[in-house]
C-alpha positions in Angstrom: 115.9 84.1 133.4 115.4 81.1 131.2 113.1 81.7 128.2 110.7 79.0 127.2 109.6 78.2 123.7 106.6 80.4 122.8 103.2 78.7 122.3 102.3 78.8 118.7 98.7 79.6 117.7 96.7 76.3 117.3 95.0 77.5 114.1 98.1 77.3 112.0 100.1 74.3 110.8 103.8 73.7 110.5 103.4 74.4 106.8 101.8 77.8 107.6 104.8 78.7 109.8 107.5 77.4 107.3 110.0 79.8 105.7 111.3 79.5 102.1 114.7 79.1 103.6 114.7 77.3 106.9 115.9 79.7 109.6 115.6 78.5 113.2 115.1 81.2 115.8 118.3 82.4 117.6 116.5 82.6 120.9 113.3 81.3 122.5 110.4 83.3 123.6 108.7 84.4 120.3 106.4 82.7 118.0 107.2 82.5 114.3 104.6 85.2 113.5 106.1 87.4 116.2 109.4 87.1 114.4 107.8 88.1 111.1 106.2 91.2 112.7 109.6 92.2 114.2 111.3 91.9 110.8 108.7 94.1 109.2 108.9 96.7 111.9 112.7 96.9 111.7 112.8 97.1 107.9 114.2 99.9 105.9 111.2 100.0 103.6 108.7 100.5 106.5 110.7 103.4 107.9 110.6 105.2 104.5 106.8 105.2 104.5 107.1 108.0 107.0 107.9 110.4 104.1 105.5 109.0 101.5 102.2 110.5 100.6 99.0 108.8 101.8 96.4 111.0 100.1 97.1 114.6 101.1 100.7 115.9 100.9 101.7 115.3 104.5 104.2 118.3 104.7 101.8 120.8 103.2 100.4 121.0 106.7 101.4 119.1 109.8 98.2 117.1 110.3 97.6 114.6 107.4 98.6 111.0 107.6 101.7 109.6 105.9 101.8 106.2 104.4 103.4 105.0 107.6 100.9 106.4 110.0 98.1 104.9 107.8 99.9 101.5 108.0 100.1 101.7 111.8 96.4 102.5 112.1 95.5 99.8 109.7 97.6 97.4 111.8 95.8 98.4 115.0 92.4 97.7 113.3 93.6 94.4 111.8 95.2 93.1 114.9 92.1 93.5 117.0 89.6 92.3 114.4 91.8 89.3 113.6 92.2 88.4 117.3 88.4 88.6 117.8 87.9 86.1 114.9 90.6 83.7 116.1 93.5 84.7 113.8 97.0 85.2 115.1 97.3 88.8 116.3 101.0 89.1 115.4 100.4 87.6 111.9 97.6 90.1 111.4 99.6 93.1 112.6 102.6 92.2 110.4 100.4 91.7 107.3 98.8 95.1 107.8 102.1 96.8 108.4 103.4 95.3 105.2 100.4 95.9 103.0 101.6 99.2 101.6 105.4 98.7 102.1 106.1 98.8 98.3 104.2 101.9 97.5 106.3 104.5 95.7 106.7 108.3 96.1 103.6 110.4 95.6 101.1 107.7 96.4 98.9 106.2 93.6 99.9 109.1 91.3 103.5 107.8 91.5 102.3 104.3 91.0 100.6 105.3 87.7 103.7 107.0 86.4 105.9 104.0 87.2 103.5 101.6 85.6 103.7 103.6 82.4 107.5 103.6 82.2 107.8 100.0 83.4 105.5 98.5 80.7 108.4 96.8 78.9 109.6 95.1 82.0 106.3 93.8 83.4 104.6 97.0 84.6 104.4 98.4 88.1 101.8 97.7 90.8 102.2 98.8 94.5 101.0 95.5 95.8 103.3 93.5 93.6 106.1 95.8 94.7 105.3 95.1 98.3 105.6 91.4 97.7 108.9 92.0 95.9 110.3 94.0 98.9 109.3 91.2 101.3 110.9 88.4 99.2 113.8 90.1 97.5 114.7 93.8 98.0 114.7 94.1 101.8 117.8 91.9 102.4 117.5 90.2 105.8 118.3 86.6 104.7 120.4 85.4 101.8 120.8 82.0 100.2 124.0 80.0 99.7 124.8 82.1 96.6 124.4 85.4 98.5 121.1 86.2 96.8 118.6 88.1 98.9 115.4 86.3 100.0 114.1 89.5 101.5 112.7 89.2 105.0 112.2 85.4 104.6 108.7 85.6 106.2 106.6 82.6 106.9 104.2 81.2 104.3 101.1 82.4 106.2 102.5 86.0 106.6 103.4 86.4 102.9 99.9 85.1 102.0 98.2 87.4 104.5 100.0 90.4 103.0 98.9 89.5 99.4 95.8 91.5 98.5 95.8 90.4 94.8 97.0 86.8 94.7 97.6 86.6 90.9 100.1 87.9 88.3 99.8 90.6 85.8 98.7 88.2 83.1 95.4 87.6 85.0 94.6 91.3 85.6 96.9 94.0 84.3 95.3 96.7 86.5 95.6 95.1 89.9 98.0 92.2 90.6 100.2 91.0 93.4 103.4 89.5 91.9 105.8 90.2 89.0 106.8 87.3 86.8 110.4 87.2 88.2 109.1 86.8 91.8 106.9 83.9 90.9 109.0 81.2 92.5 108.5 82.4 96.1 104.9 83.5 95.3 104.1 79.9 94.2 105.7 78.6 97.3 103.7 81.0 99.5 100.5 80.0 97.7 101.0 76.3 98.0 97.7 74.6 98.8 95.7 77.9 98.4 92.6 78.0 96.1 93.6 79.8 92.9 92.9 83.5 93.0 91.4 83.4 96.6 92.6 85.7 99.4 93.4 84.0 102.7 91.1 84.9 105.6 93.9 87.0 107.1 94.4 88.9 103.8 90.6 89.6 103.8 90.9 91.1 107.3 93.9 93.1 106.2 92.0 94.4 103.1 89.0 95.5 105.1 91.2 97.0 107.9 92.9 99.0 105.1 89.6 100.3 103.8 88.3 101.1 107.3 91.5 103.0 108.3 91.7 104.8 104.9 88.0 105.9 104.8 87.8 107.1 108.4 91.2 108.7 108.9 91.3 110.5 105.5 88.0 112.0 106.4 89.5 113.3 109.6 92.5 114.7 107.8 90.3 116.4 105.2 88.0 118.0 107.8 90.9 119.4 109.9 92.7 120.8 106.8 89.5 122.3 105.5 89.3 120.3 102.3 85.9 118.8 103.2 83.0 120.9 104.6 80.3 118.9 106.4 77.7 121.3 105.2 78.5 120.5 101.6 78.0 116.7 101.7 74.3 116.5 101.0 74.5 118.9 98.0 77.6 117.2 96.6 76.3 113.7 97.1 75.5 112.9 93.4 79.1 113.7 92.4 80.5 111.8 95.4 78.2 108.8 94.5 79.7 108.8 91.0 83.2 108.7 92.4 82.2 105.8 94.6 80.7 103.7 91.7 83.6 104.5 89.4 86.4 103.8 91.8 85.4 102.0 95.0 82.2 99.9 94.7 80.5 99.3 91.4 76.8 98.6 91.5 75.7 101.0 94.2 72.4 102.6 93.7 72.0 106.3 94.4 69.4 105.5 96.9 71.9 103.3 98.8 74.4 106.2 98.9 71.7 108.5 100.2 70.8 106.0 102.9 74.5 105.5 103.8 75.0 109.3 104.2 71.8 109.6 106.2 72.8 106.7 108.5 76.2 108.3 109.1 74.8 111.7 109.7 72.3 110.3 112.2 75.0 108.8 114.4 75.3 110.5 117.8 79.0 111.1 117.1 78.6 112.7 113.7 79.7 116.4 114.1 77.5 119.3 112.7 80.6 121.4 112.0 84.4 121.6 112.6 85.8 124.9 113.8 89.2 123.9 115.2 88.3 124.2 118.9 89.3 121.6 121.4 85.7 120.5 121.7 85.4 120.2 117.9 88.6 118.2 117.6 87.6 115.9 120.5 84.3 115.2 118.7 86.2 114.5 115.5 88.4 112.0 117.3 85.3 110.4 118.8 83.8 110.1 115.4 86.9 108.3 114.0 87.0 106.0 117.0 83.3 105.1 116.7 83.3 104.6 112.9 86.3 102.3 113.2 84.4 100.3 115.8 81.2 100.3 113.8 82.9 98.9 110.7 85.1 96.3 112.5 82.3 95.1 114.8 79.9 94.7 111.8 82.3 92.4 110.1 83.1 90.5 113.3 79.4 89.9 114.1 78.4 88.9 110.5 81.4 86.6 110.2 80.7 84.9 113.6 77.0 84.5 112.7 78.1 82.7 109.5 81.0 80.5 110.9 80.5 80.2 114.7 83.0 80.6 117.5 86.0 78.5 116.2 89.4 79.9 115.4 88.9 81.3 111.8 92.2 81.1 109.9 93.7 80.7 106.4 91.1 79.1 104.2 88.5 77.8 106.6 86.3 80.9 106.5 85.7 84.2 104.6 85.3 87.6 106.2 81.7 88.7 105.9 81.0 92.4 105.8 77.3 93.7 105.6 76.5 95.5 102.4 75.4 98.6 104.3 78.9 99.0 105.8 80.5 98.3 102.5 78.5 101.2 101.0 79.3 103.5 104.0 83.0 102.9 103.7 82.9 103.3 99.9 81.1 106.6 100.4 83.6 107.9 103.0 86.5 106.9 100.7 84.9 108.8 97.9 85.0 112.0 100.0 88.8 112.1 99.6 88.4 111.1 96.0 86.0 113.9 95.2 87.3 116.7 97.3 91.1 116.0 97.2 92.2 113.6 94.5 89.8 114.9 91.8 90.1 118.5 92.9 91.2 121.0 90.3 93.8 122.2 92.7 95.4 118.8 92.6 95.7 118.5 88.8 98.8 120.6 88.4 100.6 118.9 91.3 99.7 115.5 89.9 101.0 116.4 86.5 104.3 117.7 87.9 104.8 114.6 90.1 104.2 112.2 87.1 106.7 114.2 85.0 109.2 114.1 87.8 108.9 110.3 88.2 109.2 109.6 84.5 112.2 111.9 84.1 113.8 110.4 87.2 113.6 106.9 85.8 115.1 108.1 82.5 118.0 109.9 84.2 118.8 107.1 86.7 118.8 104.6 83.9 121.1 106.8 81.8 123.6 107.3 84.6 123.5 103.8 86.3 125.2 102.3 88.1 126.7 105.5 89.6 123.2 106.8 90.3 122.1 103.6 92.1 122.0 103.2 95.8 124.3 100.4 97.0 121.4 98.1 97.7 120.7 97.8 94.0 124.2 97.4 92.6 124.2 93.6 92.9 121.0 93.3 91.0 122.3 95.7 88.3 125.5 93.7 87.9 123.4 90.5 87.5 121.0 92.0 84.9 121.7 90.8 81.4 118.8 92.4 79.5 117.5 95.9 79.1 114.2 94.9 80.8 116.1 93.5 83.8 118.1 96.8 84.1 115.0 98.9 83.8 113.4 96.8 86.6 116.4 97.6 88.9 115.9 101.3 88.2 112.2 101.0 88.9 113.0 99.3 92.2 115.3 102.2 93.1 112.9 105.0 92.2 110.0 103.2 93.9 112.0 102.9 97.1 112.5 106.7 97.4 110.5 108.9 99.7 108.7 111.9 98.2 111.5 114.4 99.3 114.1 111.8 98.3 112.7 111.6 94.8 112.6 115.4 94.4 116.2 115.7 95.7 117.6 113.0 93.4 115.8 114.5 90.4 117.3 117.9 91.2 120.8 116.4 91.5 120.6 114.4 88.3 119.4 117.4 86.4 
């Protein structure tokens, strides 16, 4: 069989499909964005997400999502929503698979601990670490000097995976690139409006929120951490979590309306008791909520921009405020009942202490304590800040059990 060259999506230019280092395909039959998706799927960093916390500790019980299963679900939502709006499906799936690829052990709790100890070398942010993995740490392509260029993805794929397209100097809380990764970042952002997300990144961002809000609710109901009967009584506290963390400016009346709208859905369960019927109803709830939130964005965006292929910077994703509030409220259920739970405080403190001690011990015993992937970067480091960054990269790459095991060995 003779393979023909794949037909590239008409909504993207040669510049969108360019790579930092030109790397022609070894065989025909795939588009450039399909190549990107394959590189992400086969990456070491994506595999490690299978043993990293999403919200609940995944091995405390067998049901909760890991960071990998969340990324797969995000990718399914993003691929279909993107295709419906005229974006390239492989580009969308790759961006969604990669959006959390740099997150460290213990979820956002580990992220906070690493940001504290990495202050002297530029801080730590999971999204900036994801970009770093894609352009540096996940060695698939090297330049003439043997220096890793990461997965060497196309410009459009890198941009689509960038949730916060600015450095730490712009916003120290949320940023998408470290200073020493700025060269490829600037290349990927060539021609983009300053500080603006690409259309594909906006779809990825909304797909992340949809998957997170819906599936974390499902996990929490199955594990008994959320009781449906408690929601109305606890709404004022849940509302406060929503305004503090997920969507500023919501009125309490909007939160009340959002909860009422969700509870009035035909698929909303009255209880969860673990029976097959109850579990099937919960699965139906998750399916219908994902469809509700994705379809609302699709319809609103099409109403604004028409039926053309919407790509890159020719449109913005439009999400109705009502669905924004509903998603923020659902995300706040995990925030209130799990993340802010008194039962979680001791675990979070222990995890943060472990991460900080681990950085200290790896730094003190490097390079013998470094995995082979990081030895070349260590040897090239000439300052304490550069050496610390290598250690941060190593610790961030670990799975939750891997971090615990390495900490025990180095003690």
